[in-house]
C-alpha positions in Angstrom: -67.9 102.8 -17.6 -69.4 106.0 -16.3 -68.6 109.5 -17.4 -68.4 113.1 -16.2 -67.8 116.4 -17.9 -64.6 118.4 -17.5 -64.3 121.7 -19.4 -66.6 120.4 -22.1 -65.0 117.0 -22.5 -66.5 113.7 -21.6 -64.1 111.8 -19.2 -64.7 108.1 -18.6 -64.1 106.3 -15.4 -65.1 103.1 -13.5 -66.1 102.8 -9.9 -66.5 99.3 -8.4 -66.4 97.6 -5.0 -66.8 98.8 -1.5 -64.5 100.0 1.3 -61.7 102.6 1.3 -61.3 104.2 -2.1 -58.2 103.7 -4.3 -57.9 105.6 -7.5 -55.6 104.3 -10.3 -54.1 106.6 -13.0 -52.7 104.9 -16.1 -49.6 106.0 -17.9 -48.8 107.5 -21.3 -50.4 105.8 -24.3 -52.4 103.6 -21.9 -55.9 103.6 -20.6 -57.7 102.3 -17.5 -57.7 98.7 -18.9 -54.0 98.3 -17.8 -55.3 97.8 -14.2 -58.0 95.2 -15.1 -55.9 92.1 -14.2 -55.0 93.5 -10.8 -58.4 94.6 -9.6 -59.9 91.1 -8.8 -57.0 90.5 -6.4 -57.3 93.8 -4.5 -59.3 92.9 -1.4 -62.1 95.0 0.3 -61.5 98.2 -1.6 -63.5 100.6 -3.7 -61.5 100.7 -6.9 -61.7 103.7 -9.2 -60.0 103.9 -12.6 -60.0 106.7 -15.1 -59.2 107.2 -18.8 -57.2 110.5 -18.8 -58.2 113.0 -21.5 -57.2 111.8 -25.0 -56.8 108.2 -23.9 -59.2 105.3 -23.8 -62.8 106.5 -24.1 -62.1 110.0 -22.8 -62.2 113.0 -25.1 -59.1 115.1 -25.8 -58.6 118.5 -24.1 -56.1 120.7 -25.9 -53.1 122.2 -24.3 -53.2 120.2 -21.1 -50.5 120.4 -18.5 -49.6 117.8 -15.9 -51.2 120.1 -13.3 -54.4 120.2 -15.4 -54.5 116.4 -15.5 -54.3 116.6 -11.7 -57.4 118.9 -11.8 -59.2 116.3 -13.7 -58.5 113.8 -10.9 -59.8 116.4 -8.4 -62.9 116.9 -10.4 -63.5 113.1 -10.4 -63.2 113.1 -6.6 -65.7 115.9 -6.4 -68.1 114.0 -8.8 -67.9 111.0 -6.5 -68.0 113.0 -3.2 -64.8 111.4 -2.0 -62.9 112.9 0.9 -59.9 110.5 1.3 -58.3 108.2 -1.2 -55.1 106.2 -1.9 -53.8 107.4 -5.3 -51.7 105.1 -7.5 -50.1 106.4 -10.7 -48.2 104.5 -13.4 -45.5 106.3 -15.3 -47.1 109.5 -16.6 -49.9 108.7 -14.1 -47.4 109.1 -11.4 -46.5 112.6 -12.6 -50.2 113.4 -12.4 -50.5 111.8 -8.9 -47.6 113.9 -7.7 -49.1 117.1 -9.0 -52.3 116.2 -7.2 -50.4 115.4 -4.0 -48.7 118.8 -4.2 -52.1 120.6 -4.4 -54.3 118.4 -2.3 -52.3 116.4 0.2 -55.1 116.3 2.7 -57.2 114.3 0.4 -54.7 111.4 0.3 -54.2 108.4 2.6 -51.2 107.3 0.6 -49.4 107.8 -2.7 -48.1 105.1 -5.0 -45.6 105.6 -7.8 -45.8 102.6 -10.0 -42.8 102.7 -12.4 -42.7 106.5 -12.0 -40.6 109.2 -10.3 -40.7 112.9 -9.3 -38.0 114.4 -11.5 -38.4 116.5 -14.6 -37.3 115.4 -18.1 -33.6 115.7 -19.0 -32.8 118.0 -21.9 -32.3 114.9 -24.1 -35.7 113.5 -23.2 -37.4 116.8 -23.8 -35.8 116.9 -27.2 -37.0 113.4 -28.0 -40.5 114.3 -27.0 -40.4 117.3 -29.3 -39.3 115.1 -32.1 -42.0 112.6 -31.4 -44.6 115.4 -31.5 -43.3 116.5 -34.9 -43.3 113.0 -36.2 -46.9 112.3 -35.1 -48.1 115.6 -36.5 -46.5 114.7 -39.8 -47.1 111.0 -40.1 -49.8 110.1 -37.5 -49.4 108.2 -34.3 -49.5 104.5 -35.5 -45.8 104.1 -36.3 -44.8 105.9 -33.2 -47.0 103.7 -30.9 -45.9 100.5 -32.6 -42.3 101.3 -31.6 -43.2 102.7 -28.1 -45.3 99.9 -26.6 -43.1 96.8 -27.1 -40.1 98.8 -25.7 -41.8 99.1 -22.3 -41.4 95.3 -21.6 -38.5 93.1 -21.0 -37.3 90.9 -24.0 -38.2 87.7 -22.1 -41.8 88.9 -21.4 -42.3 90.0 -25.0 -41.3 86.6 -26.4 -44.0 84.8 -24.5 -46.7 87.5 -24.5 -47.0 88.7 -28.1 -50.8 88.7 -28.1 -51.1 90.9 -25.0 -48.6 93.4 -26.3 -50.3 93.5 -29.7 -53.6 94.2 -27.9 -52.1 97.1 -25.9 -50.5 98.5 -29.0 -53.8 98.2 -31.0 -55.6 100.1 -28.3 -53.0 102.8 -28.3 -53.1 103.1 -32.1 -56.8 104.1 -31.8 -56.2 107.1 -29.4 -56.6 110.6 -30.7 -53.1 111.7 -32.0 -53.8 115.1 -30.5 -54.3 113.5 -27.1 -50.9 111.8 -27.5 -49.0 114.9 -28.5 -50.7 116.9 -25.8 -49.5 114.4 -23.2 -46.0 114.4 -24.7 -45.9 118.2 -24.3 -47.3 118.1 -20.8 -44.6 115.6 -19.7 -41.8 117.6 -21.3 -42.9 120.8 -19.5 -43.7 119.3 -16.1 -41.9 120.7 -13.1 -39.9 118.8 -10.5 -41.9 117.3 -7.7 -39.0 116.2 -5.4 -40.1 118.6 -2.7 -43.7 117.2 -2.8 -42.3 113.8 -1.8 -40.1 115.3 0.9 -43.1 117.2 2.4 -45.7 114.5 2.1 -46.6 113.1 5.5 -48.4 109.9 4.4 -47.0 106.6 3.2 -45.5 106.5 -0.3 -45.1 103.4 -2.4 -42.2 103.0 -4.8 -42.7 100.1 -7.1 -39.8 99.7 -9.7 -38.6 97.2 -12.2 -35.0 96.1 -12.0 -34.9 95.8 -15.8 -36.5 99.2 -16.3 -35.4 100.9 -19.6 -37.6 104.0 -19.5 -36.5 105.2 -16.1 -32.7 105.2 -15.4 -31.7 103.0 -12.4 -30.0 106.0 -10.7 -33.2 107.9 -10.7 -35.1 105.1 -9.0 -32.4 105.0 -6.3 -32.4 108.7 -5.9 -36.1 109.0 -5.3 -36.3 106.2 -2.8 -34.9 108.2 0.1 -37.1 111.3 -0.3 -40.3 110.4 1.5 -40.6 110.3 5.3 -42.6 107.0 5.2 -41.9 104.8 2.2 -42.5 101.2 1.0 -39.8 100.4 -1.6 -39.9 97.5 -4.0 -37.5 96.8 -6.8 -38.8 93.8 -8.8 -36.5 91.4 -10.6 -37.0 90.5 -14.3 -39.5 93.4 -14.6 -39.3 96.4 -16.9 -41.7 99.4 -17.1 -45.0 97.5 -16.9 -45.0 95.7 -13.6 -48.8 95.3 -13.6 -48.3 92.8 -16.4 -44.8 91.5 -15.9 -45.3 90.8 -12.1 -49.1 90.7 -11.7 -49.2 88.5 -8.5 -46.4 90.4 -6.8 -47.9 93.7 -7.7 -51.2 92.6 -6.1 -49.4 91.5 -3.0 -47.5 94.7 -2.7 -50.6 96.9 -3.3 -52.7 95.0 -0.7 -49.9 95.4 1.8 -49.6 99.1 1.0 -53.3 99.7 1.3 -53.3 98.0 4.7 -50.3 100.1 5.8 -52.0 103.3 4.7 -55.1 102.4 6.8 -53.0 101.5 9.8 -50.9 104.7 9.5 -53.9 106.9 9.3 -55.5 105.2 12.4 -52.3 105.8 14.4 -52.3 109.4 13.5 -55.9 109.8 14.6 -55.3 108.0 17.9 -52.2 109.9 18.7 
């Protein structure tokens, strides 16, 4: 991986391939490795992934907000001198992608919400995040992470993929606890981005799991009609981690979406 500096912290990213640029943002208690199995199947694209501050190999930045995470993405684009990208965000990464889309819509060819949504936390979820922060500050992050990660997958997938889930959990146990609590606070205090989707004039991808337990089904349905141009996919037998639970289908959907973004941009130019 390569690195750049953002406000004194070293931020790690990868940049591989040629063609139109696609930037992937991982979710909470994840790192850029969650996209590894998808990348070989994504044809003719320049694929960029990032470890957000406090996760993977990137250093923690205190008191981050979702908007500030979005500024990290903008700084990476400036580092790479990129003018147009497709931005894909998983879960918390989708919140970051929406924040970026609000501020810099002209830099995007398309926006993908991968098991994510534009709505703020409910009061119950905010309370749960606050309790999680208090727990981590008192006992450390390991016990919290060991409960969190397996719950993201369907029971059927967990039964046959114990090694994978243990690997993801092990990685998450090694993140800086301050990076985890910072992210929890940022998610709890994020603003609604419904209007961002309504105003966005490029293609939007909604990829959802039918067996999702993290995002209520009604939220997935509510967000699906907001964007002017949307590609909507609800995957059977998939929970919150579609990149693992439906790898081949996710690759197919992403490739189709990238092609659609290119076509949509070309029609706007010619008309």
